[in-house]
C-alpha positions, 0 to 999 in steps of 0.5 A, spaced: 400 576 473 400 571 468 406 572 465 410 571 472 406 565 473 409 563 466 416 564 468 415 560 474 412 555 471 418 555 466 424 555 471 429 549 471 429 545 477 434 546 482 440 542 481 443 538 486 449 542 490 456 539 489 462 540 492 466 546 489 473 544 485 479 546 491 483 552 488 487 553 495 494 551 494 496 545 498 497 537 497 492 532 495 494 525 499 492 519 495 492 512 498 495 505 496 493 505 488 495 497 487 494 497 480 487 500 480 488 506 474 482 507 472 480 509 479 486 513 479 485 517 473 478 518 476 480 520 482 485 526 479 479 528 475 474 529 481 480 533 484 480 538 478 487 535 475 487 535 467 492 531 463 497 536 459 502 534 455 502 527 458 502 529 465 496 530 470 497 536 473 493 541 478 494 549 477 494 550 485 496 543 488 500 537 488 499 530 489 503 525 494 502 518 494 503 514 500 506 508 496 504 501 494 503 503 487 504 496 485 502 488 486 495 486 485 491 490 480 490 489 473 494 496 471 500 496 474 505 499 468 499 504 467 499 506 474 507 507 475 507 511 468 502 515 470 505 517 477 512 517 475 510 522 469 507 526 474 513 526 479 518 527 474 514 533 472 514 536 479 506 535 479 507 530 485 511 526 490 511 519 491 514 515 497 516 508 498 511 503 500 512 496 503 510 492 496 515 496 492 521 495 497 519 487 496 519 488 488 526 491 489 529 486 494 526 481 489 530 483 484 536 486 486 542 482 489 546 484 496 553 484 493 554 477 492 550 475 487 544 473 492 538 476 492 536 481 498 531 476 501 530 469 499 525 467 493 519 464 497 512 462 496 509 468 499 514 474 496 512 470 489 505 469 490 505 477 492 509 479 486 506 475 481 502 480 477 507 486 478 512 480 474 507 478 469 504 485 467 512 488 467 515 482 463 511 483 457 517 488 455 525 487 455 528 491 460 522 494 463 523 490 470 529 494 471 527 501 469 522 501 474 526 498 479 531 503 478 526 509 478 523 506 485 530 505 488 530 513 488 524 514 492 524 517 499 521 513 505 518 520 508 515 526 505 515 532 509 513 540 508 511 545 513 506 543 517 505 536 513 508 529 514 507 523 510 509 515 511 507 509 508 505 506 515 508 509 521 512 514 523 518 513 528 523 518 530 529 514 530 527 511 524 525 517 520 532 520 523 536 514 519 532 514 513 530 521 512 536 522 507 537 515 504 533 511 500 534 504 497 538 507 491 544 506 496 547 499 494 552 499 500 546 498 505 544 491 501 548 486 505 545 489 511 538 490 509 538 482 507 538 481 515 532 483 518 535 484 525 540 490 523 539 497 524 537 499 517 532 494 516 529 494 523 528 501 521 525 500 514 520 495 517 518 501 522 516 506 516 513 501 511 510 496 516 509 499 523 510 494 529 506 488 530 505 484 535 505 476 536 500 472 540 498 465 541 491 463 539 489 455 538 496 453 539 498 457 533 502 463 532 498 469 530 500 477 529 496 483 529 498 490 527 499 495 533 496 502 535 503 505 535 501 512 535 497 511 542 502 511 548 500 505 552 499 510 558 494 513 554 490 507 553 484 504 556 487 498 558 494 494 557 492 488 554 493 485 547 486 487 545 487 495 547 494 495 543 491 492 537 490 496 531 484 492 529 480 490 535 476 484 535 474 478 539 479 473 537 484 477 540 487 475 547 485 479 553 492 478 556 496 483 559 502 486 554 509 485 556 514 491 557 517 489 551 510 489 547 509 496 550 514 499 547 512 498 541 507 503 542 511 509 541 506 514 540 505 520 536 505 527 540 498 530 539 502 537 538 505 534 532 504 536 525 498 533 521 501 525 519 498 521 513 499 514 512 496 508 507 498 501 509 492 499 513 487 497 508 481 499 512 475 495 512 470 496 505 465 500 510 469 504 514 468 511 514 472 516 511 475 520 517 481 522 521 484 517 526 486 523 531 486 530 530 493 530 527 493 523 524 489 520 518 490 514 514 488 514 506 488 507 505 481 505 504 481 498 500 481 500 493 484 494 490 479 489 494 473 493 492 473 499 497 474 506 495 481 509 492 481 515 497 485 522 498 485 527 503 486 534 500 490 538 505 490 545 505 495 548 511 490 546 517 492 543 524 486 539 525 484 534 520 477 534 518 472 529 515 470 533 510 476 534 507 476 526 504 474 525 497 474 517 494 472 514 488 469 507 488 472 501 485 471 500 478 467 494 476 472 493 470 478 493 475 474 488 479 473 484 474 480 483 471 482 481 478 477 476 479 479 473 472 487 473 473 485 469 480 481 464 476 487 463 471 492 463 476 487 458 480 487 454 474 494 454 473 495 452 480 490 446 479 494 443 473 501 444 476 498 440 482 495 434 477 501 434 473 505 433 480 500 428 482 501 424 476 508 424 476 508 421 483 503 416 481 508 414 475 514 413 479 510 409 484 508 405 479 515 404 476 518 403 483 513 397 484 514 394 477 518 387 478 525 387 475 526 385 468 530 378 467 537 379 465 538 377 458 541 370 456 548 371 454 
């Protein structure tokens, strides 16, 4: 009897139950990485991937990246190298995101020596980190543009669809067999009103609705997946992707309602990124056959993946994620401080130059020299 009690006393405490590793074949759809490489490798490890011969692989599964590998984060080059190695080895798939598109547009010309889109302040600011991190070595930018141009706009497998922002039938039909490697499209893509450009925007940005607030023009993303006739109402607030008190309650116009083209409830499960969901958002499908996997890793949220194994009805329990790494966030803050100081110095120099010019204009003219 005593020996039994002794054995019980020496028994090890029960371990906390953890989710067993997934061994069933399928796809792991990974959200917008944006240069958060520490989070990416942590997520791959958590899902049972291991690095062999320089490539992260899973014995039964493949990763699918929804795009937006570049911009904002501190390890853009490392992210590109990891994902490209996986894709080139057949261990993953990757589709184009809007940030890759803008990167390509910035550096590629449309055939007449001009860039596909003008180099304005917004694009320069957005691409600042990508340019800085890929300018450390000659030829690095052109190398990655060459690789990114070949990426598809959508990924499809039996019973599965992946697109960066929004699924639109006509846009998918146009771009399914095309990519930005086709330079013959560049002149048309320089005009956002052409069919190739409009269709590309539908896939990479989704539709936007414009409204006026306090005398200023505002925009909001639209619930493209919900048909207008199935919403609880038809105001701008009802049609917005993120509803808040600032949105007007006016009726949407017929043209605006057409932006709600819908995604059929009997269509294959669809995964998107792009939306930068709120930091406190719960990881769950938006609908039974629709899920977003962008949980704002680069903004301090989580790098998320959905582990799809053939199910037609998506479930919250198949989401996995890792939190933003403190080192990543510290690096982002540091770079923002450096950039803010640079801009302040630039503004101060411009102010000094303007003051010097004004002083010179105000100074009396020197008397003419005697002959």
